[in-house]
C-alpha positions as a printed Julia matrix, in Angstrom:
916×3 Matrix{Float64}:
   3.26  151.77  104.74
   5.78  154.66  104.06
   8.61  152.67  106.22
   7.33  149.09  104.51
   7.67  151.59  100.52
  10.86  152.56  101.89
  12.41  149.38  102.52
  11.34  147.86   99.54
  12.62  150.68   97.25
  15.73  150.02   98.65
  15.56  146.61   98.57
  15.0   146.9    94.59
  17.94  149.09   94.31
  19.87  146.78   96.63
  19.48  143.57   94.33
  19.51  145.77   90.74
  23.07  147.79   91.69
  24.17  144.16   92.6
  23.22  143.21   89.5
  21.76  140.05   90.71
  21.68  136.81   88.09
  19.03  134.33   87.17
  20.67  131.09   87.73
  19.44  130.13   91.43
  22.17  127.31   92.71
  23.81  127.67   89.03
  26.28  129.54   90.67
  30.14  129.46   88.57
  28.7   126.65   86.57
  27.48  128.78   83.7
  30.69  129.59   82.65
  32.93  126.17   83.59
  30.4   125.27   80.44
  32.02  127.02   78.25
  33.96  124.27   76.66
  30.85  122.11   76.27
  29.29  121.21   73.47
  26.15  123.06   72.37
  22.62  121.28   73.58
  19.16  122.7    73.71
  18.9   124.77   76.69
  15.37  124.72   78.16
  13.47  127.8    76.2
  15.27  127.33   73.23
  15.36  125.25   70.21
  18.29  125.93   68.94
  21.23  123.85   69.95
  23.61  126.27   71.7
  26.41  126.81   75.0
  24.6   126.86   77.96
  26.41  130.26   78.85
  25.48  131.96   76.05
  21.08  132.14   76.41
  19.44  135.24   76.89
  16.76  133.24   78.94
  17.35  133.05   82.65
  17.43  129.75   83.72
  18.14  127.92   86.58
  19.72  124.53   86.49
  20.13  121.51   89.36
  22.4   119.45   89.3
  22.14  115.73   90.94
  24.9   116.64   93.55
  22.72  119.8    94.09
  19.16  117.65   94.15
  20.38  115.41   96.85
  22.55  118.09   98.77
  18.55  119.38   99.42
  17.71  115.86  101.67
  14.11  116.33   99.42
  12.37  112.92   99.56
  10.37  113.41   96.67
  10.48  116.04   93.52
   7.79  118.01   94.55
   9.47  118.3    98.27
  12.7   119.65   95.77
  10.83  122.32   93.48
   8.31  123.37   95.97
  11.45  124.58   98.29
  12.72  127.11   95.79
  12.32  130.73   95.72
  10.72  131.46   92.8
   7.62  128.8    94.03
   5.12  130.25   95.22
   1.23  129.62   94.98
   1.56  125.61   93.61
  -0.93  122.46   95.57
   0.9   120.45   98.39
  -0.2   116.94   98.73
  -1.62  117.88  102.7
  -4.29  119.02  100.82
  -5.21  115.63   99.28
  -7.24  115.45  103.42
 -10.7   116.6   102.13
 -10.0   117.26   98.86
 -10.69  115.55   95.77
  -7.34  116.3    95.08
  -5.91  112.63   94.78
  -3.12  113.74   96.53
  -1.97  115.87   93.5
   1.24  118.28   93.77
   2.17  120.91   91.37
   4.59  123.78   90.86
   3.84  127.51   90.31
   6.74  129.55   88.81
   6.83  133.32   90.93
   3.07  132.65   91.67
   1.15  132.96   89.4
  -0.36  129.75   89.44
   0.05  126.13   88.52
  -1.8   126.33   85.36
   0.87  128.74   83.92
   3.81  126.14   84.67
   4.69  123.66   82.08
   6.13  120.65   82.91
   8.41  118.76   80.51
   9.9   115.69   80.91
  13.12  115.11   78.71
  11.97  118.48   76.54
   8.41  116.55   76.22
   4.79  117.33   77.73
   3.1   114.74   80.34
  -0.36  114.05   81.23
  -1.73  116.01   83.4
  -4.47  115.52   85.97
  -7.51  116.41   85.4
  -9.32  117.82   82.22
  -6.43  121.14   82.21
  -2.59  121.87   81.91
  -2.01  121.13   85.9
   0.8   118.15   86.18
   0.83  115.57   88.97
   4.75  115.89   90.12
   4.3   112.67   91.61
   4.18  110.9    88.27
   8.49  112.02   87.97
  10.67  109.39   89.45
  13.15  111.22   91.13
  16.37  108.98   91.41
  16.46  108.79   87.63
  16.95  112.77   87.41
  20.52  113.96   86.26
  19.6   117.62   86.34
  16.06  119.88   86.07
  16.01  122.91   84.38
  13.52  125.96   85.28
  12.61  128.68   83.08
  11.3   131.75   84.9
  10.12  133.22   81.3
   7.02  132.58   79.32
   7.77  130.75   76.88
   4.5   130.44   74.82
   6.09  130.91   71.32
   8.07  127.38   71.7
   5.72  125.56   73.78
   2.31  126.95   73.37
  -0.43  126.84   76.14
   0.68  127.18   79.61
   3.58  128.16   80.08
   2.88  131.7    80.8
   4.73  131.65   84.44
   7.48  129.36   82.58
   8.79  126.09   81.93
  10.29  123.24   84.26
  12.06  120.56   82.7
  13.05  117.22   84.08
  15.86  115.74   82.36
  17.06  112.3    82.9
  19.59  109.87   83.03
  21.37  108.57   80.39
  23.37  106.34   78.6
  24.46  104.75   82.14
  27.18  102.21   82.93
  27.22  100.9    85.96
  24.69   99.39   89.07
  23.97  101.46   92.29
  21.9   101.05   95.25
  19.99  104.17   97.45
  18.14  103.91  100.24
  16.78  106.44  102.62
  15.52  106.8   106.39
  13.95  109.9   107.64
  12.12  110.16  110.67
  10.69  113.24  112.77
  11.8   114.0   115.77
   8.68  114.47  117.9
   7.4   110.98  117.18
   7.19  108.33  114.39
   4.49  109.79  112.97
   5.54  111.39  109.25
   9.12  108.89  109.01
   9.57  107.84  105.74
  11.45  105.63  104.03
  13.09  104.65  100.03
  14.93  102.53   98.42
  16.19  102.83   94.48
  18.53  100.95   92.27
  19.3   101.88   88.51
  22.02  100.82   86.38
  22.63  100.3    82.58
  24.06   98.21   79.99
  26.82   99.17   76.92
  28.57  102.39   76.18
  27.05  104.15   73.26
  29.88  106.15   72.12
  31.69  102.52   72.09
  28.95   99.94   71.59
  26.1   102.25   69.56
  23.4   101.48   72.56
  22.71  101.82   75.6
  20.08  100.75   78.23
  19.21  102.21   81.86
  16.63  101.6    84.02
  15.58  103.06   87.25
  13.55  101.54   89.98
  12.27  103.45   93.32
  10.12  102.83   96.48
   8.78  105.58   98.99
   6.75  105.26  101.83
   5.35  107.82  104.43
   3.84  107.11  107.65
   0.49  109.58  108.12
   0.64  112.09  110.67
  -2.52  112.59  113.0
  -3.3   116.07  113.98
  -3.27  115.24  117.57
   0.57  114.72  117.54
   1.08  118.12  116.78
   0.18  120.69  119.36
  -0.7   123.34  116.79
  -3.3   121.27  114.84
  -5.14  119.56  117.2
  -7.9   121.48  117.72
 -10.84  123.55  115.68
 -11.71  125.39  119.15
  -8.64  127.74  119.22
  -8.18  129.5   122.29
  -5.68  131.97  121.44
  -4.16  135.88  122.99
  -3.83  138.66  121.31
  -2.26  142.48  122.28
  -2.96  140.88  125.65
  -6.65  140.04  125.05
  -7.81  136.42  125.26
  -9.86  135.02  121.68
 -11.08  132.02  120.92
 -11.45  131.23  117.31
 -13.8   128.8   116.11
 -14.14  126.74  113.33
 -16.33  123.93  114.6
 -18.83  122.23  113.13
 -22.38  122.07  113.78
 -22.52  118.22  112.27
 -22.04  116.55  115.21
 -22.35  113.51  117.7
 -24.83  113.82  119.59
 -27.07  115.31  116.35
 -28.29  119.18  116.19
 -31.6   119.37  114.7
 -32.88  122.0   112.8
 -37.14  122.89  112.55
 -38.55  124.62  109.76
 -42.03  125.79  110.31
 -45.17  126.5   107.83
 -45.56  129.54  109.7
 -43.43  131.51  107.73
 -43.25  134.54  110.22
 -41.24  132.24  112.35
 -37.43  131.41  111.51
 -36.09  128.31  111.55
 -34.4   126.92  114.39
 -31.54  125.09  115.46
 -31.01  123.3   118.7
 -28.91  120.11  120.37
 -31.22  118.19  122.45
 -28.38  116.97  124.5
 -27.11  120.93  125.56
 -30.81  121.59  126.19
 -31.19  118.79  128.47
 -27.78  119.41  130.58
 -26.5   122.54  129.94
 -23.57  121.75  128.36
 -21.93  119.58  124.96
 -20.15  116.5   125.76
 -16.67  114.71  125.12
 -15.02  116.22  121.82
 -17.93  119.47  121.44
 -18.04  122.92  122.49
 -21.49  125.34  122.56
 -21.11  126.8   119.06
 -19.85  130.42  119.2
 -21.79  130.78  115.59
 -25.15  130.87  117.68
 -27.39  133.17  117.42
 -30.78  134.16  118.07
 -32.48  131.6   116.81
 -29.4   128.26  116.78
 -27.97  127.06  120.28
 -26.21  124.24  118.96
 -23.18  122.27  119.93
 -20.11  122.1   116.94
 -17.86  119.37  116.81
 -14.12  119.52  117.03
 -13.69  117.74  113.59
  -9.66  118.98  113.97
  -9.36  116.75  116.34
 -10.05  113.66  113.89
  -8.59  114.34  110.89
  -5.05  113.98  109.61
  -2.58  116.56  108.66
   0.02  114.63  106.18
  -1.52  111.47  104.31
   0.27  107.96  104.22
   1.76  107.33  101.11
   3.51  104.59   98.96
   4.89  105.36   95.83
   6.68  102.89   93.5
   8.09  104.88   89.95
  10.1   103.58   87.19
  11.95  104.58   84.73
  13.78  103.22   81.69
  15.65  104.33   78.29
  17.24  102.96   75.86
  19.34  104.77   73.03
  20.78  103.09   69.95
  23.22  104.39   67.15
  21.46  103.77   63.79
  24.01  105.86   61.86
  27.17  108.14   62.8
  24.61  110.74   62.48
  21.71  109.62   63.65
  20.33  107.95   67.0
  16.92  106.23   67.89
  15.6   106.2    71.22
  12.43  105.08   73.53
  11.85  105.94   77.01
   9.32  104.69   79.72
   8.28  106.2    83.08
   5.37  104.78   84.72
   4.62  105.77   88.3
   2.33  104.1    91.46
   0.72  106.82   93.78
  -0.78  104.9    96.8
  -2.33  107.49   99.12
  -4.97  107.09  102.34
  -6.09  110.36  103.34
  -7.89  110.41  106.55
 -10.05  113.48  107.83
 -13.35  113.66  110.19
 -15.97  111.75  110.31
 -18.63  111.7   107.32
 -21.69  114.24  108.51
 -25.15  112.18  108.05
 -28.01  114.8   107.61
 -31.18  112.76  108.66
 -35.18  113.12  108.52
 -37.13  112.73  111.89
 -41.04  112.42  111.38
 -43.02  114.54  113.45
 -44.9   111.02  114.84
 -41.91  109.26  116.01
 -40.87  108.62  119.39
 -37.63  110.08  118.31
 -39.29  113.44  117.93
 -41.23  112.95  120.88
 -37.81  113.14  122.74
 -35.33  114.67  121.21
 -37.56  117.93  119.63
 -40.94  118.54  121.06
 -40.1   119.34  124.57
 -37.64  122.45  123.52
 -40.34  123.99  121.16
 -42.76  126.72  121.63
 -46.32  125.82  121.52
 -46.43  127.69  118.73
 -43.51  126.34  116.92
 -44.54  123.04  117.73
 -48.01  123.47  116.12
 -46.4   124.26  112.91
 -43.67  122.36  112.24
 -42.89  121.6   108.53
 -39.82  119.62  108.6
 -37.1   118.44  110.93
 -33.84  117.03  110.41
 -31.01  115.68  112.57
 -27.4   117.43  111.61
 -25.64  114.35  113.16
 -21.79  112.82  112.6
 -21.38  108.92  111.45
 -18.26  109.08  114.76
 -18.41  105.35  115.45
 -18.04  104.9   111.56
 -14.99  106.06  112.15
 -12.93  108.93  110.0
 -13.8   109.06  106.71
 -10.9   107.67  104.57
 -10.45  108.18  101.44
  -7.54  105.49   98.87
  -6.26  107.28   95.51
  -4.45  104.72   93.69
  -2.62  107.19   90.65
  -0.72  105.71   87.72
   1.34  107.24   85.42
   2.01  106.17   82.42
   4.25  108.34   80.04
   5.96  106.61   77.07
   7.92  108.66   73.98
   9.88  107.05   70.83
  11.86  109.17   68.53
  14.95  109.64   67.12
  17.64  112.51   66.76
  21.13  113.36   65.03
  22.18  115.6    62.01
  20.88  115.44   58.13
  21.95  117.01   55.92
  23.08  120.44   57.49
  20.18  120.21   60.15
  20.34  119.18   63.76
  16.35  117.61   64.67
  14.76  115.48   67.56
  11.44  114.04   66.91
   9.52  111.65   68.74
   5.84  110.33   69.29
   4.8   110.2    72.78
   1.29  108.38   74.65
   0.91  109.64   78.33
  -1.7   109.0    80.47
  -2.16  110.07   84.21
  -5.15  107.88   86.03
  -6.38  107.76   89.46
  -8.93  105.26   91.14
 -10.61  105.86   94.5
 -11.86  104.56   96.92
 -13.12  104.68  100.39
 -12.11  102.37  102.14
 -13.99  103.45  105.91
 -16.45  105.98  107.88
 -18.56  105.7   104.95
 -22.1   104.34  105.62
 -23.9   101.85  103.29
 -26.8   103.79  102.75
 -30.1   100.97  102.89
 -28.43   99.46  106.06
 -27.7   103.02  107.69
 -31.35  103.74  106.68
 -32.75  100.63  108.39
 -31.06  101.26  111.52
 -32.68  104.71  112.05
 -36.17  103.22  111.07
 -35.9   100.43  113.79
 -34.11  102.56  115.9
 -30.57  100.08  116.73
 -28.91  103.23  117.03
 -29.2   106.49  118.57
 -28.31  109.29  117.27
 -28.73  111.5   120.17
 -26.75  109.68  122.28
 -22.82  110.77  123.08
 -19.95  109.12  122.25
 -19.28  106.23  123.45
 -22.87  105.22  124.8
 -23.73  102.89  121.88
 -24.26   98.85  123.56
 -22.22   96.27  121.98
 -24.8    95.12  119.26
 -24.74   98.25  117.86
 -21.32   98.42  118.03
 -21.34   95.22  115.53
 -24.05   96.51  112.87
 -21.75   99.88  112.61
 -19.18   97.71  111.32
 -21.2    95.35  108.87
 -22.66   98.57  107.7
 -19.4   100.91  106.4
 -19.32  100.86  102.25
 -15.49   99.56  101.12
 -15.26   99.53   97.05
 -14.32  102.41   94.36
 -16.68  105.68   93.9
 -14.91  107.12   90.82
 -12.08  106.82   88.53
 -10.43  109.71   86.22
  -8.04  109.15   83.46
  -6.38  112.15   80.72
  -4.31  110.22   78.12
  -2.18  112.75   75.77
  -1.04  111.67   72.74
   1.1   113.7    70.19
   3.48  113.78   67.6
   6.42  116.53   67.6
   9.45  117.51   65.59
  11.6   120.64   65.3
  15.08  120.64   63.83
  17.68  123.64   63.59
  20.97  125.06   61.37
  23.18  127.46   60.53
  21.95  129.51   57.68
  24.7   132.39   56.68
  27.45  134.41   58.24
  27.01  137.9    60.59
  29.57  139.84   61.99
  29.54  137.89   65.11
  28.93  134.3    64.07
  26.77  132.16   62.21
  22.94  132.87   62.15
  20.63  130.0    63.41
  16.68  129.08   62.78
  14.83  126.41   64.16
  11.51  125.51   63.07
   8.88  122.93   64.76
   5.52  121.87   64.6
   3.4   119.54   67.16
   0.25  117.66   67.51
  -1.32  117.03   71.05
  -4.76  115.03   71.74
  -6.25  115.0    75.13
  -8.9   113.25   76.1
 -10.29  113.22   80.05
 -13.23  110.71   81.48
 -14.01  110.59   84.54
 -16.56  107.41   86.09
 -18.24  107.69   88.96
 -18.67  103.41   89.99
 -21.84  101.54   89.72
 -22.49  100.94   93.61
 -21.73  104.91   94.04
 -23.96  106.28   90.97
 -26.99  103.15   92.26
 -26.81  104.92   95.94
 -24.91  102.19   97.65
 -23.04  105.13  100.12
 -25.35  107.13  102.29
 -25.24  110.88  101.52
 -23.18  111.02   98.56
 -23.18  112.65   95.15
 -21.57  110.42   92.76
 -19.13  111.88   90.15
 -20.67  113.23   87.3
 -19.66  111.56   83.97
 -17.42  113.22   81.84
 -15.7   111.8    78.3
 -14.31  115.17   76.95
 -11.15  115.17   74.47
  -9.84  117.99   72.25
  -7.18  118.68   69.52
  -4.08  121.01   69.26
  -2.29  121.87   67.09
   1.25  124.39   66.37
   3.92  125.36   64.49
   6.61  127.47   65.61
  10.13  128.93   64.47
  12.95  130.67   66.16
  16.0   132.84   64.52
  19.17  133.64   65.98
  21.19  136.16   64.31
  24.79  137.25   66.12
  24.7   140.53   64.68
  28.05  140.93   66.57
  30.47  139.88   68.51
  28.85  140.75   71.65
  25.55  141.47   70.57
  23.11  138.28   69.7
  19.46  139.13   68.83
  16.91  136.03   68.95
  13.49  136.63   67.57
  10.57  133.18   67.79
   6.79  132.92   66.82
   4.22  130.34   66.86
   0.61  129.83   66.06
  -1.33  127.82   67.47
  -5.11  126.01   66.71
  -7.39  124.36   69.23
 -10.45  122.55   68.52
 -13.38  122.93   70.17
 -14.12  120.15   72.98
 -15.81  117.03   71.91
 -18.07  115.66   74.31
 -18.14  111.54   74.4
 -21.67  111.53   76.12
 -23.67  114.12   74.12
 -22.45  113.98   70.73
 -22.27  117.51   70.88
 -18.99  120.16   70.34
 -18.82  122.42   72.97
 -16.79  126.12   73.27
 -15.23  127.27   70.01
 -12.6   126.53   67.52
  -9.65  128.8    68.77
  -6.53  130.4    67.6
  -3.58  132.31   69.28
  -0.26  133.66   67.48
   2.52  134.14   69.81
   5.9   135.85   69.94
   9.37  136.6    71.61
  12.23  138.42   70.81
  14.99  137.94   73.26
  18.41  139.55   73.24
  22.13  139.13   74.93
  24.95  141.49   74.88
  28.56  141.23   76.41
  30.08  144.54   76.6
  32.77  143.07   78.49
  34.44  139.33   78.92
  32.65  139.39   82.78
  29.38  141.02   82.5
  25.84  139.61   80.31
  23.15  141.44   79.98
  19.84  140.5    78.87
  16.4   140.42   77.91
  13.08  139.59   76.57
   9.67  140.15   75.29
   7.21  138.27   74.47
   3.2   137.08   74.23
   1.39  134.13   75.28
  -1.55  132.42   75.6
  -3.51  129.62   78.21
  -6.28  127.59   76.67
  -9.07  127.23   79.02
  -9.59  123.73   80.28
 -12.12  121.61   78.64
 -14.31  121.12   82.18
 -14.32  125.14   82.46
 -15.15  124.89   78.96
 -17.81  121.9    79.35
 -18.66  121.1    82.46
 -22.77  121.1    84.07
 -23.31  121.93   87.12
 -22.58  119.59   89.35
 -22.09  119.61   93.2
 -18.81  120.61   94.51
 -18.71  120.53   98.31
 -19.15  123.29  100.27
 -18.26  126.79  100.94
 -14.76  126.9   103.27
 -16.93  129.8   105.43
 -19.73  129.82  107.43
 -22.52  132.44  106.74
 -26.08  133.1   107.64
 -28.89  132.94  105.2
 -27.83  134.72  102.25
 -31.38  135.24  101.04
 -34.5   135.24  103.72
 -36.65  132.41  102.5
 -38.28  130.39  105.43
 -37.86  126.89  103.0
 -34.42  126.98  101.86
 -32.71  128.93  104.73
 -29.91  126.47  107.49
 -30.83  127.5   110.53
 -28.12  130.07  112.27
 -24.65  130.44  110.69
 -23.16  127.62  108.62
 -21.85  126.29  105.78
 -23.31  125.98  102.37
 -23.34  124.19   99.06
 -21.24  124.62   96.02
 -22.51  124.1    92.23
 -19.87  124.9    89.92
 -20.0   124.67   86.15
 -18.63  125.74   82.55
 -18.49  128.17   80.57
 -18.9   127.78   76.4
 -18.04  131.03   75.83
 -14.95  131.51   77.6
 -11.72  132.34   75.61
  -8.02  131.8    75.7
  -5.99  133.85   78.59
  -4.0   136.1    77.11
  -0.48  137.64   78.35
   2.33  140.11   77.56
   5.44  139.55   79.46
   9.05  140.96   79.74
  12.25  140.48   81.23
  15.44  142.73   82.08
  18.77  140.83   83.36
  22.54  141.24   84.32
  24.69  138.83   85.13
  28.88  140.18   86.53
  31.29  137.46   86.98
  34.71  138.99   87.53
  36.16  135.83   88.84
  35.51  132.24   88.43
  35.15  132.22   92.26
  31.99  135.35   91.95
  29.0   135.57   90.58
  26.27  137.63   91.32
  23.5   139.09   89.27
  19.52  139.52   88.71
  16.67  139.64   86.67
  13.16  141.58   86.41
  10.23  140.19   85.1
   6.61  141.51   84.59
   4.06  139.15   83.74
   0.6   140.88   82.67
  -2.1   138.63   81.63
  -6.04  139.58   80.89
  -9.16  137.91   79.79
  -8.51  135.69   82.77
 -10.88  132.79   83.48
 -11.78  133.41   86.77
 -15.28  132.92   89.34
 -16.17  135.54   91.74
 -15.5   134.32   95.38
 -17.79  132.98   97.88
 -16.41  136.03  100.06
 -18.18  138.61   98.13
 -21.58  136.28   96.83
 -21.77  136.22  100.85
 -21.33  139.66  101.86
 -23.54  141.43   98.52
 -25.95  138.39   98.67
 -28.29  141.13   96.25
 -26.44  142.35   93.92
 -24.53  138.67   93.07
 -28.42  136.69   93.42
 -28.37  135.76   90.07
 -25.09  133.34   91.73
 -27.51  131.28   93.9
 -29.24  128.68   93.43
 -31.03  125.74   95.36
 -29.42  122.27   96.52
 -31.71  118.86   97.5
 -29.44  116.84  100.55
 -29.55  113.24   98.76
 -30.07  111.93  102.52
 -32.88  113.9   103.67
 -34.44  115.35  100.84
 -34.29  118.34  102.21
 -33.71  121.83   99.83
 -31.16  124.79  100.63
 -29.61  128.21   98.82
 -26.4   126.9    97.36
 -23.63  128.74   95.95
 -22.68  128.92   92.05
 -19.47  128.76   91.21
 -19.12  129.59   87.41
 -16.21  130.42   85.5
 -16.07  133.93   83.58
 -13.47  135.18   81.16
 -12.76  139.22   82.67
  -9.84  138.48   85.23
  -6.84  140.72   85.04
  -3.53  139.93   86.43
   0.15  141.85   86.79
   3.17  140.18   88.47
   6.1   141.99   88.72
   9.69  141.12   90.42
  13.3   140.71   90.32
  14.84  136.86   91.08
  18.17  137.38   92.78
  21.41  135.23   93.46
  25.26  135.29   93.88
  27.71  132.67   94.66
  30.99  133.06   95.96
  33.79  130.08   96.39
  37.01  130.46   98.58
  39.67  127.54   98.43
  41.17  126.65  101.52
  44.23  125.37  103.05
  41.63  122.53  104.39
  39.08  122.33  101.48
  36.51  124.26   99.16
  33.48  126.8   100.64
  30.86  127.64   98.0
  27.85  130.1    99.43
  25.1   130.37   97.54
  22.34  133.65   98.54
  19.35  134.08   96.74
  15.95  134.34   96.66
  12.78  136.4    94.37
  11.57  140.02   95.7
   8.35  140.63   94.26
   7.17  143.62   93.45
   4.0   143.02   92.43
   0.93  140.79   93.09
  -1.73  142.33   91.37
  -5.25  140.96   89.99
  -8.98  142.0    89.81
 -11.51  141.18   92.4
 -13.0   137.73   90.8
 -15.67  138.32   88.45
 -14.51  142.01   88.12
 -12.82  143.06   85.02
 -10.94  146.71   86.82
 -11.61  146.26   90.44
  -8.04  145.57   91.46
  -6.61  144.16   94.33
  -3.4   142.68   95.88
  -2.37  138.93   97.77
   1.45  140.99   98.39
   1.94  140.28  102.04
  -1.23  139.79  102.56
  -4.18  137.25  102.2
  -6.1   137.71   99.56
  -9.9   137.51   98.11
  -8.15  134.31   96.19
  -6.98  132.24   99.6
  -3.41  133.16   98.86
  -0.62  134.81  100.24
   2.56  136.17   97.69
   4.97  136.71   99.48
   7.57  139.38   98.85
  10.68  137.43  100.02
  11.09  134.49   99.84
  15.41  133.88  100.51
  17.66  130.77  100.44
  21.05  130.1   100.99
  23.25  127.34  100.74
  26.59  126.82  102.08
  29.08  123.96  101.51
  32.07  122.75  102.81
  34.18  120.0   100.82
  37.09  118.65  102.9
  38.13  115.61  101.23
  35.97  112.81  102.02
  33.9   115.34  103.79
  31.22  117.35  102.46
  29.26  120.1   105.09
  25.99  121.46  103.61
  23.36  124.17  105.45
  20.58  125.91  103.6
  18.54  128.71  105.5
  14.85  129.1   104.21
  13.02  132.44  104.84
   9.68  133.86  104.1
   8.49  137.15  105.09
   5.73  137.42  107.34
   2.25  138.47  106.12
  -1.17  139.84  107.04
  -3.31  137.08  108.1
  -7.33  136.4   107.01
  -9.88  137.98  108.12
 -11.03  135.69  110.75
 -14.07  135.77  113.34
 -13.43  135.0   116.86
 -15.19  135.24  120.48
 -13.65  137.73  122.62
 -13.52  136.03  125.85
 -13.45  139.42  127.76
 -16.31  141.07  126.42
 -17.78  137.19  124.73
 -18.68  139.15  121.89
 -17.49  138.57  118.81
 -15.02  140.46  116.95
 -13.0   140.51  113.05
  -9.52  140.11  113.66
  -6.7   140.2   111.0
  -3.56  139.01  112.88
  -0.01  138.81  111.57
   1.97  135.85  110.4
   5.2   135.98  111.23
   8.29  135.23  108.93
   9.23  131.53  108.96
  13.09  130.94  109.46
  14.4   127.2   108.63
  17.97  125.86  108.93
  18.59  122.47  107.34
  22.54  120.5   108.15
  23.6   117.72  105.95
  26.99  115.3   105.96
  27.99  113.47  103.31
  31.1   111.28  103.8
  32.73  109.3   100.76
  33.82  106.39  102.37
  35.17  104.76   98.92
  34.34  105.68   95.12
  31.86  103.37   95.45
  30.11  104.3    98.58
  28.76  107.13  100.3
  25.98  108.42  103.3
  24.93  111.27  103.91
  23.11  111.81  107.08
  21.24  115.45  107.95
  18.63  117.46  109.81
  15.34  119.29  108.68
  14.75  122.31  110.81
  17.49  121.83  113.11
  15.56  124.68  115.4
  12.06  122.4   115.57
  10.05  125.7   113.97
   6.65  124.81  114.45
   4.23  126.71  111.47
   2.89  129.83  112.57
  -0.58  130.59  113.85
  -3.18  131.22  111.26
  -6.61  131.81  111.18
  -7.07  130.58  107.33
 -10.17  128.9   106.45
  -9.58  127.83  102.85
  -6.83  124.49  101.69
  -7.96  121.26  102.92
  -9.39  120.55  106.59
  -5.73  122.1   108.85
  -6.97  124.53  111.74
  -4.75  127.07  113.07
  -1.62  127.08  110.68
  -1.76  127.1   106.65
   0.15  123.56  105.49
   0.65  125.13  101.89
   3.31  127.82  103.76
   5.48  126.23  106.98
   6.09  122.47  107.08
   4.25  120.44  110.02
   6.68  117.6   110.36
   9.07  119.82  112.4
  12.83  118.33  113.36
  13.69  115.75  110.89
  16.42  113.47  110.94
  17.3   111.1   107.82
  20.03  108.9   106.92
  20.7   108.11  102.86
  23.5   105.59  101.42
  24.83  104.93   97.74
  26.68  102.24   96.71
  28.07  102.01   93.1
  29.05   98.38   91.48
């Protein structure tokens, strides 16, 4: 630990000593922009030259984006060193995310990173603020600007961690076609292909108008867990320090069924067992003797991981169009539309199907009674089977997400003011359908009642007639739909005020109004109970309004020193419940400010800094969600509160019931940045930005690990849940939001770019990264009990990496360009896991060390003619597999963490482009 601290201190001193800059992948472009006209930079409403800004803004040009080989926006963004703590699309398997992928600056959280499209908000997915990056068309992007500093004083809520602004193409006057194909080296699983066309008509400068449009189609083939050695099973043997262990994440919902029995005599504990195991002394195919068995359980356990997909299948269509018209010499009208559709199918393990067993039935006499003691048989209260519908197939969930974003507005110069105003209508809508694996309620119950199939038969033992009945008893149809609609109007203007020693003082003022409307509805089929053991999605109809006004003042007090002050006032109304007609929560107001400075003591050195406050409004569901079923705990636990009527047998998962809190108030932050940038020559740039973010009144909930570790202290967070299929009632964990959390994050963003010109070409290398100094937070549900997830799997089920580094090197030699990208993140201490020691046959608790992960990508580009070019590349040249992890959260994958390592392995791709 002392050695790590010394290394950490040296790293900080080194980063500060070399004065690393904030603009990853920006290189010397900032210096070259001195001659460019003044424009708005993300994080400021005052038009200025990019190099003048006091803000740490990272910029990715279209060419830099192309060099990454990214096939979608999420893939582009989530590999940047400043990004941690986001949602990846692999978690669509087994969650209700709908394939949402997100961005999270500095690991502060996806809810605290504001995503903009051409400077304006998009509709989030859900009732909060998180934008699905799938809504952004990659082929239409001109550049991306990433502000790694809080910006609530300009943009209002949600910008505590920073801002990502996707700036799309404008004034396109040609026509281009691009196609790409990628193929993992191990198999066809995971292959991707896309094609895009972009064209425009009219030159805005000479014709006074321009119309452009871009369309892209993407397809990806799924990857099954069994197609990757590191992910193929939930029963994972491994060695550690010379000892052999087994990590068991198998499920006691199995085929053939396990049974659980409760008794009227409270002196008799509930029991669980596998009739197949009792009869044969071993478990059948795809099953293991559960290592979670206790004195009262003798269950088989199903290897669910062998049936899932670790990368879902998807299709994406994205369209963007923009029209501009010069109304006068100084005023421009514009309209833009971005429309995307993501069609994603996620396949997970066959469904769990608990069922009741009558004590007067043949099923009971054959499969249960022979294994009870006389005392147990005389006191049976209830018997249930815990079955998995393997013969019905995997659970296949198809989610179609439609994102529509329309803006109409004007900008220009009037009476000395530069202005920009617009109307926005934006919606994110998805429909979820079940397309396989879910049994029809009536048919399944009838088959149980008339014994058309035997839930105690092993896999493959059902007759042909039964298989036909099963085929005809699978539900196909919609189960829920949800949408979030944003309506808004905004406007801001800036102008020069008066002379100061360093130049003209400038001011910007602005205001905006937004209305958010979130709806969710279960389908008629789901609400009517057509699907066996399904809890229909709850119905929501929630809305609220946001009003805000701001100012920004830039004062160049000296030629070498500029000070900027900004302030904003926001009002957020209570939540309107369209179903009950009532208002929920409170009307809230928030004032935020930001002070920043830029100092150039000499022409080659820029020193900058800022201090400000921020806030984030709680989501509408955080405020207004009633208690609803939210799935299961990620871990398995023994009964938390002894009660023969409410305990599940042995060690197993329990249901989770989540709900909102009408007394929630906005989360608040204080943050600062201090940065230095040094450019001794046009071929060398180096710099760093130290940032610090503290949050209070953070919305949090107590983790399941804390609750089940001390169920007496958290007795109020247990309730009961009744299974729709059996009518049996068991304990369940409540997950409620409260306003008492705190967090403190600190780190350094750094980079250096070196350019060398040789007789044969130009070599440019950019080395950058984020060095995290602090990732502290109070344990969920506590006010001052601090912990950390820095380089350790924390109680929030996340890891904050101290080192994330990226090296990008490109050699340009005439028509050919070759580039290498090296990505690195350090190792960490894994989640605590219970494993079986195969030597002592006893359970132990282990926290493994997950090793560091380094990948190397190569890309070559050939400019064949002025019109045609070809790119070829290999991602993950060394075919590195994800490091071994025993984490039990964030999806159904076992043996690795899909958030921190790509499971595709070595992947080859080819991209061709032709411009007419």
